[in-house]
N, C-alpha and C positions, 0 to 999 in steps of 0.2 A: 264404835265397836270395841273400844279399849277400856270401857268402864267409867269414862268421864261423865260427869253430870252436865246438864245444860248450863251455860254461863248465867250468873245472876243478873248482870247488867251488860247484855251483849251489844256490840256495834250493830245497829239495825241494817239489814241487807235485803235485797230482792228475794232471795231464796231462803233466808233465815239460817239458823244454825241447828244442825241435826246430830243426834246421838242415836245409836242403835244397840239392841241387845236381842238375844234369842230367848223366846218364851216357848220351850218345847220345840216344836217344828215350825214355829211362826217367828219371822223376823219383825220386831217392833221398832219403828223409827219415830222418835220424838223430836219435833221441830218447833222452835220459837225464835224470836229475834227478827221478825219480818219488819220491813218498813211498810208504810201504808200507801205506797205509790201505785200499786197495781191491783186489779181485782183478781179473785181466785176462781178456779173452776170447781164444780160445773156451773154453768149459767152466768159466768163472769160476776160472781157475787163480791160485794165490797167487804173490806176488813179494816181493822185498825192495827196499830203496832202491838196490841195485846193478843194478836192471833197466836194460837197454839194448835198444832196439827199432830195427831198420832196416826201413823199408818201401820197396818198389820198385813204383812205379806205372807201368804200361805200357798205352798205348792200342793194343790189338792191331789193331783195324780199326774201321770205323764202328759204333758201338753197343756195343762191347765193351771193358771196362776190366779189366785183370788187376792184382791187388795181391798181392805176395809179402811176407810178414812173417817176420823172423828175430828170435827172442826169445833173449836172452842174460842170464842172472842166475846167476852162479857161487855165490851164497849159497843158492840154492834148487834149481837144476837141475844135473845132472852134466855136461851139455854143451848148447850152443845147439840150438834146434829151430826148424823153419820150417813154415809152411803157406801155401797160396795160396788166394785167393778170386777169383771172377770176377763181374763186375757187368755187367748188360745194360741198355741204354737202353730205357725203356718210354715211348714217346711218348704224348701226350694224357692224361697222368696228373697228379695234384697231389702235391706233396711234403707229407708230414704233419708236424705239429709234434712235437718231442721234448720231453717234460716230465720234468725231473729230480725225483726224490723230495723233494729239499730245497727245491723251488720251489712248494710247495702254496699259497703266498699268492696265486698268480696263477690258480688253478683257476677262479675265478668269471669270468675273461675267456676261458677256453678253450671254444669252441663244440663241443658233442658229447662232452664229457668228463663222466663221472659225477662228481657232487660229493658 
């Protein structure tokens, strides 16, 4: 969000390297530098280290967030593809903890998780 460009030769990581900027009322997040060790959603689709994702976050109105994803990976897909998700505010609820498979050492601290 500070105006930097994506690195030209990034250290490849699980989540890649992201930069963001505002385009009017839309937050645009540009990510590359992924390793190819895990599939991506939706549908657990494969990708290479050439993966490039652009996410566009738009607050349509109170309680509604729209996210549009564009996936570009010329080593795996013939052309870029996109999909959109919509998220809705659910008041008076709790956020649930996300537990990564590689983080089993902390299971004893997670209330309500089968051990």
